[in-house]
Phi, psi and omega in degrees: 000142186232178176054049181242124179228126178260127176252124178204171180288151178272074183236030176068224187274003182273157163092180187294324180295327180292329175302315180294317179302313182295319179298312180297323177300313181294323183282350180075028181263119179283144182206158173269131185255105181254120183243145183242135178297134178262070183219209183296341180275350186298317178304320178293321178295319178301313181299320180292319178299320179291319181297325181276354181078014179282330176217119180294329185257348186085004178259156181233159017275155167232143181235120172275123181220110177047050176087356178255156171247115179254139180227168182070117191294322180291313175300328177298315179294322177297318180302309181289328177300317180289324180293322181273348183058045175203172180070005190236002183088152184262338182238167177300323180293319178292319179298321177299314181298318179295316178297319182298310183292326177294326176290323175300320178297317180300317177297316179302315185298327178299319178290319180296312180295324180294335180279340179293125179072008181274182179293161178301326181294317179293317179299317181294320179296321178295310185294324186267340184235301187298310182296310179301321180296320179298310184292326177295317180293312181296325178301326179294330178286322178286341176287348186291338183234166179273341179283170185281340184261173183304321181260016180102246181269348181260127180282148179232167181296334177295329179298324179293321178294315181295320178296322178295324176299317177299315181297314181296316178297325179291318180297320181272004178059039178242012177286134180301148178297326180242125178244154175303144180302326180294328180285321178296317178299316178298312181303313182296319180291320180297313182290342181267356180301131181304329181283345188238338190306311182292319180298311183294326181291323186266348184290157181234000000 
């Protein structure tokens, strides 16, 4: 696949754009990685992105792909999953499970992002209630199979979202001290994937 450019904030391994980077890495899709400083220059960058039609809202990530502008990180992964005929489950029941867990992730991310820069009370509520509840719930879905991934031995786009949630919670030091065994098993398997191990080890 060619003519692919990812636009995202220059915030290291955090956030929605990093989900796309990891997904593209695993899928073997080459892309140009354009990052924008999240500082005093960001409003001007937003205006330029909107003027060029790269982002209708000024929010990122946006992915330029063969003349199209794709937005929203979960739909982007769904788009490529269907295009590649992988990462999406083989049956209607598997596709439902992948969609369900990706929606749980979207709900989680709203709470995680809302706690960033919030009051100490909000941060504490997230760390002590929202995050543990999310991981306990997601763990029940990973318990459904004997394999390490949501669908067993086959990785899905929801796995990339869940791993990013683990990474983001770890960076902000809000990951629960105790995680379900199924989540620990998943994390280890995800990080050991031949397509991802070197990337995840070297990223900052």
